[in-house]
C-alpha positions in Angstrom: 0.1 0.2 0.1 1.3 3.5 -0.2 3.0 5.7 1.9 1.7 9.2 0.5 -1.5 10.5 -0.3 -3.2 10.8 -2.8 -1.1 12.2 -6.4 -1.3 15.4 -7.3 -0.4 16.8 -11.2 0.4 19.9 -12.0 1.1 21.7 -14.7 3.2 24.5 -16.9 1.9 26.6 -20.2 4.6 23.7 -22.4 2.3 21.1 -23.0 -1.4 21.4 -21.2 -3.6 19.2 -23.7 -0.3 16.4 -22.3 -1.0 17.2 -18.8 -4.9 17.2 -19.1 -5.2 13.7 -20.9 -2.7 12.3 -18.5 -5.4 13.8 -15.6 -8.0 12.1 -17.8 -6.7 9.0 -18.1 -5.7 8.5 -14.3 -9.3 9.7 -13.6 -9.7 6.1 -16.1 -7.4 3.7 -14.2 -8.6 4.3 -10.6 -11.8 5.1 -10.9 -11.4 8.6 -9.6 -11.6 11.8 -11.1 -8.1 12.9 -10.8 -8.2 17.0 -11.8 -4.7 19.9 -12.5 -4.0 21.3 -9.6 -5.1 25.3 -9.9 -2.7 27.0 -11.1 -1.5 30.8 -12.1 1.8 30.8 -14.6 2.2 34.3 -15.6 5.2 36.5 -16.9 5.3 39.9 -15.6 6.3 43.1 -18.1 9.8 42.6 -18.3 9.8 38.4 -18.9 10.1 37.4 -15.1 7.8 34.5 -14.8 5.5 33.9 -10.7 3.8 31.2 -10.2 1.2 30.7 -7.6 -0.3 27.3 -6.4 -4.1 27.6 -4.5 -4.3 23.9 -3.9 -2.9 23.0 -0.8 0.1 20.9 -0.8 0.9 20.0 2.5 2.4 16.6 2.6 1.1 16.0 -1.1 2.5 13.6 -3.6 3.3 16.4 -6.7 4.1 15.4 -9.9 4.3 18.5 -12.3 4.7 18.0 -16.4 6.0 20.2 -18.3 8.1 19.2 -21.7 11.3 21.3 -21.8 10.3 22.2 -25.2 10.3 25.4 -27.5 11.1 27.9 -25.6 13.1 25.7 -23.9 14.3 28.2 -21.4 10.9 29.8 -21.0 9.7 25.9 -19.9 13.3 25.5 -18.0 12.3 28.3 -15.7 8.9 27.0 -15.1 9.4 24.2 -13.7 12.3 24.6 -11.6 9.5 27.8 -10.2 6.7 25.4 -9.9 8.7 23.3 -8.0 10.4 26.0 -6.1 6.8 26.8 -5.2 5.7 22.9 -3.9 8.9 22.7 -2.2 8.2 25.9 -0.1 5.0 25.0 0.1 5.6 21.6 2.1 5.1 19.2 -1.0 6.5 15.5 -0.1 7.7 14.2 -2.5 8.5 16.1 -5.9 8.3 14.0 -9.8 9.1 16.2 -12.5 6.9 15.0 -15.8 9.2 16.1 -18.6 8.0 14.2 -22.0 10.4 16.1 -23.5 13.6 16.9 -22.1 15.5 19.3 -23.7 19.4 20.5 -24.4 19.3 16.8 -24.2 22.0 17.1 -27.2 24.1 19.4 -25.4 25.2 15.6 -23.4 29.2 16.0 -24.6 31.9 18.2 -25.1 32.2 17.7 -29.5 34.3 20.2 -29.6 37.2 22.3 -27.0 35.8 25.1 -24.8 31.9 25.0 -25.5 28.9 23.6 -22.7 27.3 19.8 -21.5 24.4 21.5 -21.0 22.7 18.8 -20.0 24.8 18.8 -17.3 23.9 22.1 -16.2 20.1 21.9 -16.8 19.8 18.0 -14.5 21.8 20.6 -11.5 19.5 22.9 -12.0 16.1 20.5 -11.9 18.4 18.3 -8.3 18.4 22.0 -6.5 15.2 23.4 -7.3 13.8 20.6 -4.7 12.5 17.7 -7.1 13.5 14.4 -6.1 12.8 12.4 -8.9 12.3 12.6 -13.0 9.9 11.0 -15.5 10.8 11.2 -19.2 10.5 9.4 -22.0 13.6 8.7 -25.5 16.1 10.8 -23.7 18.4 11.9 -26.5 21.5 9.4 -24.7 21.0 7.1 -21.9 23.9 8.1 -20.2 21.9 12.0 -18.9 20.7 9.6 -16.4 23.7 9.4 -14.6 23.5 13.6 -15.0 21.1 13.3 -12.3 21.8 12.6 -8.2 17.9 11.8 -7.8 15.8 8.7 -9.7 16.0 8.7 -13.8 12.9 7.0 -15.2 13.3 6.7 -18.3 10.0 5.1 -20.9 10.5 4.5 -24.1 8.2 5.2 -27.0 9.1 2.0 -28.9 6.2 -0.2 -27.5 4.1 2.2 -28.8 5.4 2.1 -32.1 5.3 -1.3 -32.2 1.6 -1.7 -31.0 0.6 1.2 -34.4 3.0 -1.0 -36.9 1.1 -4.0 -36.3 -1.8 -2.0 -37.2 -1.5 0.2 -39.8 0.9 -2.3 -41.9 -0.7 -5.3 -39.9 -1.1 -7.1 -43.9 2.5 -5.5 -45.5 4.6 -7.2 -42.0 6.1 -9.4 -44.5 7.6 -6.6 -45.9 7.8 -3.9 -43.3 12.1 -3.5 -42.9 13.4 -1.3 -39.8 16.1 1.9 -41.1 18.3 3.3 -38.6 19.0 6.8 -39.9 22.7 6.4 -38.6 25.2 4.8 -36.5 24.5 5.7 -33.3 20.7 4.9 -33.2 21.2 1.7 -34.1 19.9 0.5 -30.8 16.9 2.0 -31.0 16.7 0.0 -34.3 17.1 -3.0 -33.3 14.9 -2.8 -30.4 11.4 -1.6 -32.9 12.7 -4.3 -35.0 13.1 -7.4 -32.5 10.1 -6.3 -31.2 7.7 -6.8 -34.2 10.2 -9.3 -35.6 11.3 -7.2 -38.4 15.3 -6.5 -40.8 16.9 -4.2 -40.2 18.9 -1.2 -42.3 21.3 2.0 -41.5 21.3 4.3 -43.2 25.5 6.0 -43.2 25.7 9.8 -43.0 29.0 11.9 -43.3 29.0 14.9 -41.7 30.5 18.5 -43.0 29.4 20.4 -40.4 27.0 20.3 -38.3 23.3 20.2 -39.2 24.7 20.2 -43.2 24.6 16.4 -44.1 27.7 15.1 -47.4 26.7 11.7 -47.8 24.4 9.0 -47.3 24.5 5.5 -48.4 22.1 2.4 -47.2 23.4 -0.6 -45.6 21.6 -3.1 -46.1 19.1 -4.8 -49.1 15.8 -2.4 -48.8 14.4 -3.1 -52.4 10.6 -3.9 -52.1 10.4 -3.1 -48.9 8.0 -0.2 -46.7 11.1 1.1 -45.0 10.2 2.4 -41.5 12.9 5.0 -40.3 12.9 5.1 -36.3 14.8 8.2 -34.3 14.2 10.3 -31.3 14.1 13.4 -31.8 12.8 15.2 -35.3 14.1 18.9 -35.7 14.1 21.0 -38.6 14.2 17.4 -41.1 16.3 18.7 -43.7 18.4 14.9 -42.3 15.1 12.1 -42.6 13.4 13.7 -45.6 17.6 13.5 -47.3 17.5 10.3 -45.7 13.9 8.6 -46.9 15.3 10.3 -50.7 18.1 7.9 -50.5 16.1 4.6 -49.3 13.7 5.5 -51.7 16.0 5.6 -54.3 18.2 2.1 -53.6 14.5 1.0 -53.8 12.4 0.6 -51.0 8.5 0.6 -52.1 6.9 3.1 -49.6 9.2 4.6 -46.5 7.4 6.2 -43.7 8.6 6.8 -40.1 8.3 7.1 -36.5 9.8 9.8 -34.4 9.8 9.7 -30.7 10.1 14.0 -30.4 8.3 16.4 -33.1 10.5 19.2 -32.4 9.2 20.3 -36.1 10.8 23.3 -36.5 11.5 26.2 -39.2 11.1 24.8 -42.5 10.3 21.2 -41.0 6.7 20.5 -41.1 7.3 21.6 -45.5 9.4 20.0 -46.2 8.3 16.6 -44.9 4.7 17.3 -46.5 6.8 17.5 -50.4 9.3 14.9 -49.0 8.3 11.3 -50.6 8.2 9.8 -47.3 4.1 8.6 -47.6 3.8 9.4 -43.6 5.5 11.3 -40.7 4.2 9.0 -36.9 5.5 11.2 -33.9 4.2 11.3 -30.3 2.9 14.3 -28.4 4.9 15.1 -26.3 5.6 18.2 -27.3 2.8 20.0 -28.0 1.7 19.6 -32.3 1.3 23.6 -33.7 -1.5 24.4 -36.4 1.2 23.7 -38.9 1.7 20.4 -37.4 -1.5 19.5 -37.1 -2.8 20.6 -40.6 -0.4 18.1 -42.2 -1.5 15.6 -44.2 1.3 13.1 -43.4 1.6 13.5 -40.3 0.2 12.0 -37.0 0.4 11.9 -33.5 0.3 9.2 -30.8 -0.7 9.8 -28.2 1.7 9.1 -24.3 -1.1 9.8 -21.2 -2.0 6.4 -21.3 1.5 5.7 -20.8 2.4 8.8 -18.9 -0.3 7.8 -16.4 0.0 4.8 -15.9 4.2 5.8 -15.6 3.0 8.3 -12.6 0.4 6.2 -11.3 3.4 2.7 -10.9 5.8 5.9 -9.0 2.7 7.2 -6.2 2.0 3.2 -5.6 5.7 2.0 -5.6 5.4 -0.3 -9.0 7.7 -1.2 -11.2 7.8 1.2 -13.4 9.9 -1.3 -15.9 7.4 -3.8 -17.1 6.1 -0.5 -18.9 8.5 -1.4 -21.2 6.7 -4.3 -22.4 3.8 -5.8 -25.0 1.9 -7.6 -22.8 1.7 -5.1 -20.4 1.5 -2.0 -22.5 -1.7 -3.7 -24.6 -4.5 -3.0 -22.1 -3.0 0.7 -21.7 -3.9 1.8 -25.2 -6.5 -0.6 -25.8 -9.2 1.2 -27.7 -6.5 3.1 -29.1 -4.9 0.3 -31.1 
């Protein structure tokens, strides 16, 4: 039995639809109406962030739902200030639910005189009074070691596997998973294993950050329905070019499954005009109007996964059990 009071959810402004979705799913799971804590998050004229929590949170188990997506700095500061407000209001435990962890791409020094910003952000989160982090598909798994508090890193691949089995139910024999680079092979291999599909790799060489000089497909993709798997899609330039290379190598169709759809700048326009038949992302980052209107972009919900993970943390049961398809299928019943 839990030793802490009822779980309470509070959300910043980064992804309110996801936060409300998590509250709804928790209400369904428990049969008890779960609402977001009444909070005011606003900005002064000079841009300073102010937070006021209207509900009593003394001795409560608090979960702050906040992606540190664009604008990353504002959303990060909201998270830190909300944590400070809860800590000073005597919350018993504070867990940060960060569906998309910004600054994760700055996890190491790539050249002299550069920062490791992911470590800096981890230090700030711990200093703000957060005692646990729940996130999904960190860009680099070693970021968990940057924290001196427990970090639960969920994976989107079990959700992707359920969706692929539904969307390609009659063509599974032709499906091939493709890693867009050598660094993402482990992620692609894990999904390929889940759906019993072969694996190919796109080898890319960069002349400088953001620009790819050459791409080569390793593996026979001829006649296959290829699915590119990655964790982040930002401007989509590399993704669209990889799709073209795969298509030119004889693939029948090219699709992509991306955990975090950052989709900044010309990304949506590129994807719409690309050879990709579909791009599937999760709702870890709130989709803007352009993303929602794009004809070949679909969004998968993560609220059922996060709601169950929050309940597991609250009642002291395993979070890693959610990596198993058998555990996830009942949670997503009616969706897939």
